[in-house]
N, C-alpha and C positions, 0 to 999 in steps of 0.2 A: 383816354379818360374812361372811368368806370361809370356805372349807372348814376343818373342824377334825377332830380325832380323837375318836372316841367314848370316853368315860372307862371304859366297860365292856369293849369288845372291841378297841378300837384302830383300827377301820376308819374310813375317811373319811366324814364326814357333811357335806352341803352344803344349808343352808337354801334353800328356793325363793325367799324374799323377804328383803330387808334388815331388815324390821321384825319378823321372827320372834322370839318369846320362848321358844318351845318347839318341839322337833322330835322325831321318832321315828327311831331308827337302823334303816336297812333291813337290817342284817346280824344284829341281835340283838333281844331283847325289851325294849329300854331306851327310856325317854323322857328327853330331855336338856333341861335348863333353861339358857337362854343369859342370862348376867348380865354386862352390859358386855362386857369382853374375856375373860371366863372362862366355863367351862361346868361343869355338875355334873349328876349323875344325879338324876332326879326320880321314878323308879319304872319300872314295866313298861308296855309298850304293850298288853298283853292279846292275845287271839286274835280277829281279825276274820274270822269265818266268812263265806265268800262267799255273797252272795245277789244276785239280779238287781237292777241299779241303773240309774236313768235317766241318771246321769252319774257322774263320778269325779274324783279329784284331777287337776288339770291342764286339765280342761275349762273352757270359758267358758259360763255359763248366762245366757240372755236371758229375763227374765220381765217382760213389759210394757215399761216404760221403764227397768227396772233391769238392768244387766249386771254379772255377778260372775264373776271367775276364781277357781277353787277351789284351795286350797292344803292344807287339812287336813280329816280325816274323823274324827268321833267317833261312837261308838254308845252309846246310853243304854237301859238296861232298866228297865221300870216294872212288873215282875211278870207282867202278862198279855201282855206283848209288848215290842218295842223300837222305837226310832226312830233315824233317822240325822240327824246334824248336820254340815254342811259349812261350814267357815269359809273366807272368801275376801275379795277386795278388788274394789271398783268401779274403773273406769278412772281415777277421780280419786284413788284410794288410800284411800278410806273402807272401814272394816271392815263386813262383812255376813255373815249366816248364812243358809244355804239348808237347810231341814229337810224331811225326808220322813217322814210318819207315816200309815200305813195307806193309802198311795197318793197322798195329797194333799201338795202342796208349798207351803211358806210361805217368803217372803223377808223377813228382818227386819234392821234396823240398830239399833245401840245408842242408847238414850235418854240424853241428857246428865243427869248427876246432879242438876242444878238443876231438871230437869223430871220427876223421879221422881213416880209417882202418889201421890195422897193418898187415904186411906181411914180411916174411923172404925172402930177396932177391928180384929180379926183378919180376914185375907182368908178368905172362905168363899164357896161357890157361891151365886149370887144377889145378892151384895153389889155395889153400884155403886162404881166408882172413877173418878177423873178424871186424865187425863194429857194434857199439851199442849193444854188447852182442849177435850178431847174426852171424852165419857162412855163408859165400858165397863162391862159386867156380867161378873162372875167366873163362868166356866163349869166350871173345873176347878182343884182344889188337890190336889197329890199329891207324891210323892217318886220319884226315879229314881237309878239307879246308873250311873256311867260304866264300861263293860265293855271298851272297846277304843279305841285311838287309832292314827291313821296320818297322816304328813305334818307340816306346819308350822302353828303357831297363834300368835296375838298375845297369848295369855294362858296361864297354867299350868292344865292339866287333869290329873287323877290318876285312873288306873284304880282302881276300888274305892271311890272317894269318892261319897258320897250327897248329892244336891241336892234341896232342896224347891223346887217350882215352882208358879207361878200362871199360868193362862191366862184372859184376859178378852177378850170380843168386843164390838165396837161395832155399832151398827145398820146401818152401811154395810159390815160384813164385815171391818173392820180387826181385826188380832189384836195384843193387848198381852200379852207374856210376861215373867214375873219369875222370877229365881233368888234364893232367900233362904238365908242361912246366918247363924250366930251372929256378930253384929257387922257384917254387910254385906248388900248386895243389888245386883243389876244388872237392868236392864229393857231390853226390845227391842220395837220397834214395826214391824209389817209387814203384808203382804197375802197372802192365800191365792191359789193358782193351780191350775187344772186342769192335770194333766200334759200334756194335748194342746195347751195354750197356750204351752208352754215350748219354746224353741229351744236346741239345744246345739251348740256348736262344739267338736269333739273336738280334744285336743292333737295336734300333728303328730308 
């Protein structure tokens, strides 16, 4: 989609990528949902208080064999702190999330719905789950609130919305994360990286 006018303030908004489904207006506190050839207000983008960051929107992050160009930044609060989620795309156009939590970095990509993990009963710490023929042990079950958004995303996010999440670890260090809500779920599989292992190409 080309440049369009913000339904709230009227200023021009240009999604950074063609497949963007949601963008934030740089001139006001609005998030805008893109639906086919129409746009509508989806809420507010919240206040993104500045903190020291390893990378930012527009940068390209190289983690091992994975390269991701970042287009959107979401911040989630979980009571005792918050973490950063950057959405982006690989050179082949695949969706990827780069997260920073307490200084550690994880790069994850969506798990196809047909490969969602199987578990007997509720997810809880210590329970074993299986995903894509790999075994994981649940290490964390909690909830978090989206508190701020910037940039473009390929899905709709809402400031103030609360998400239940599950984190599970494999013996080889792989991380499986799930987001759960009434009537739905989504899962992401990835790898932890030490910040010193990461290379960042800054936007020009």
